[in-house]
C-alpha positions, 0 to 999 in steps of 0.5 A, spaced: 271 548 358 268 554 355 260 554 358 254 554 352 253 562 350 247 565 351 246 572 346 242 578 347 238 583 344 242 590 342 241 594 347 238 588 352 244 588 356 243 596 359 239 593 365 244 587 367 249 592 367 247 597 371 246 590 377 240 587 375 241 579 375 236 577 371 234 575 364 228 576 360 226 571 355 225 577 350 231 579 351 234 574 348 237 573 340 234 566 339 236 567 332 243 566 334 241 562 340 235 559 341 232 558 347 230 550 345 237 548 346 238 550 353 236 545 358 233 548 365 239 549 370 244 549 364 251 554 365 251 559 361 256 565 359 251 570 356 253 576 353 250 582 349 250 583 342 257 585 340 259 578 343 262 581 350 262 579 356 257 581 362 257 575 367 255 567 367 249 564 370 244 559 369 238 558 364 232 556 363 228 556 357 221 555 360 221 560 364 219 568 363 226 570 368 229 565 363 237 566 365 240 570 372 247 571 373 252 569 378 258 571 376 261 578 372 268 575 372 270 571 365 275 568 369 270 565 375 265 560 372 258 558 377 262 552 381 263 551 388 268 555 390 264 560 388 258 558 392 263 558 398 266 564 397 258 567 397 255 563 402 261 565 407 260 573 405 253 572 407 255 569 414 260 574 415 254 580 414 250 575 419 255 574 425 256 581 424 249 583 425 246 578 431 249 575 437 245 570 436 245 564 431 237 566 429 237 570 422 236 569 414 243 568 413 241 567 404 237 572 401 237 570 393 239 575 389 241 580 394 246 576 396 249 575 389 245 567 390 239 568 386 233 563 387 237 560 394 234 562 400 236 559 407 235 561 414 238 559 420 236 556 427 242 555 431 245 548 428 240 548 424 238 550 416 232 551 413 234 551 406 229 553 400 231 552 392 226 555 387 230 556 381 232 550 376 239 552 376 240 552 383 237 546 384 241 543 380 247 546 385 243 542 390 249 538 392 254 543 393 250 547 396 248 542 400 257 541 401 258 548 403 253 549 407 257 543 411 263 545 411 261 552 413 257 551 419 257 544 420 249 544 423 247 539 425 241 539 420 239 541 414 231 541 412 230 543 405 223 545 404 221 545 397 215 547 397 213 553 394 208 554 388 214 559 385 218 552 384 212 551 378 214 556 374 221 554 374 218 546 372 220 544 379 217 539 384 214 540 390 217 537 396 220 538 403 225 533 406 231 533 411 237 533 407 242 532 412 241 529 419 236 530 423 231 535 424 225 536 429 218 538 427 219 544 431 225 547 434 226 553 440 229 561 437 231 567 440 229 574 438 230 579 443 230 577 450 224 572 448 224 564 446 219 561 441 218 554 438 218 554 431 215 548 426 219 547 421 216 542 418 209 545 417 210 552 419 208 557 413 215 558 408 221 557 412 218 556 419 219 564 422 219 570 418 226 574 420 224 580 416 220 583 421 225 583 427 227 590 427 219 592 427 218 587 433 222 590 437 220 597 435 213 595 438 217 594 446 216 601 448 208 602 445 205 597 450 207 597 457 199 597 461 196 597 454 192 592 451 193 589 444 190 585 439 195 582 434 191 579 426 195 574 422 199 572 428 201 566 427 205 564 432 205 570 437 211 573 434 208 580 435 203 578 442 208 574 445 213 580 446 207 585 447 206 581 453 213 580 455 213 588 455 208 589 459 202 589 455 196 588 460 192 584 455 194 580 449 189 577 444 192 573 438 188 572 432 190 567 426 185 562 421 189 557 424 190 553 429 195 549 430 198 556 429 196 558 435 197 552 440 204 554 438 203 562 440 200 559 446 206 554 448 211 561 447 206 565 451 207 558 456 214 559 454 216 565 457 211 566 462 205 571 460 199 569 458 196 571 452 187 570 450 187 567 442 181 567 437 181 563 431 177 566 425 177 569 419 181 576 421 176 580 416 169 578 419 172 577 426 174 584 427 168 586 424 164 582 429 169 585 434 167 592 433 159 590 433 161 587 439 164 595 442 170 591 443 176 597 443 184 595 443 190 601 445 194 597 440 193 593 433 197 590 430 197 589 422 201 583 419 197 579 414 199 575 408 202 578 401 194 581 397 198 582 392 202 578 388 202 581 380 201 588 379 196 586 376 191 585 382 193 593 385 188 595 385 184 589 388 189 590 393 188 596 394 181 595 397 184 589 402 189 594 405 184 598 405 179 595 408 182 590 413 185 598 416 179 601 417 177 595 420 182 594 425 182 602 425 175 601 428 177 597 434 182 602 436 181 607 443 182 614 443 190 615 442 191 608 440 197 604 436 196 602 430 202 597 426 200 596 419 205 591 414 205 589 408 209 584 404 207 585 399 213 587 394 207 590 388 204 595 394 210 600 394 209 604 401 206 610 399 200 606 396 200 603 403 199 609 407 195 612 403 189 606 403 191 607 411 189 614 411 183 613 407 180 608 412 181 613 417 179 619 414 172 615 412 172 614 420 173 621 421 179 619 426 187 623 424 193 619 425 200 621 426 206 617 423 211 615 428 215 610 425 216 607 418 220 600 418 222 595 413 226 589 413 231 587 417 239 587 415 239 579 414 234 580 408 239 586 404 237 590 398 240 589 392 240 596 390 238 594 382 232 589 384 227 593 387 224 586 388 228 585 394 225 592 397 219 589 399 217 590 407 213 595 410 211 597 416 208 604 419 207 605 426 201 610 426 198 613 431 189 614 431 186 620 434 179 621 434 178 628 430 176 634 434 
């Protein structure tokens, strides 16, 4: 049976033909295909104004992004077989990249599975579904993951606010097998205990994998401050690779308890500081504390483009506070996971902070998200992570 059609207005197919996967509600010819005629998650054929086939996908009439493409082949409808092919393709990339099974397995649009994210922790999978269309396909998704990977457990972390924009409930549940509260993963030559049930997002930030690897050559004999540390991914690896002292700072006592456990798991010692980062960095400066390396890996300060001005000031302020704690010839690692904060804007904010302090900077390295978070060339939103490694020296 052919799928119902979603017809676009004249000229509104250009972005889709360039490779994008989203249809916005104002691009739909609602006179011919009223959005209210669809239920959230319905499968549809998407056609341009002259009725030419563009692709098939799913629709949500209640969302600004009212449809997302899953297939551009008119002979292939979005079904279990398509999911199987996409997941196998995604797995092949990760197995080629990573010697151990710890990575982001599925990265939504970049893996041509919009609305679906999955992280792999050995024999455990943590899956996050963010759209009504993928929620409708949940049973098939789980069956395919079981077929391809034979995991011992699958956890659904469907507790993110973006689901509310799709009219979906928030919940966390074990969808298959058994899933412990925490799991051990390996990154580079470190081992970490990661909270799955109560941890942030899907438990671990695999996207910083490569950037944390870059840090290793800078840390020997250095005193390191890891701000917004979560469970100590940066700080513990710094300690293991020869830092003479490491302090992890976070607002969560639970996260810091995991950071301390992770240090012990790797046979190193760290200090912890539970505090609001902005206030604590200011207090450390007033107390005359100094570090050789300050790592700033904050949560997203800007989630909407209209908030960029406020966020720019927040990034400038946190980097200035961090820079104040650096010894001469220190290293600042400044990160942003905000898509709406371009790399040039972040670097400008940090440069402004350095000039305010009368210090000079050199950009040593610039990193982004790891390869298990591939970028879709037609979807800028999939390119979001920035990490600058900056040498900070006193102006002479």
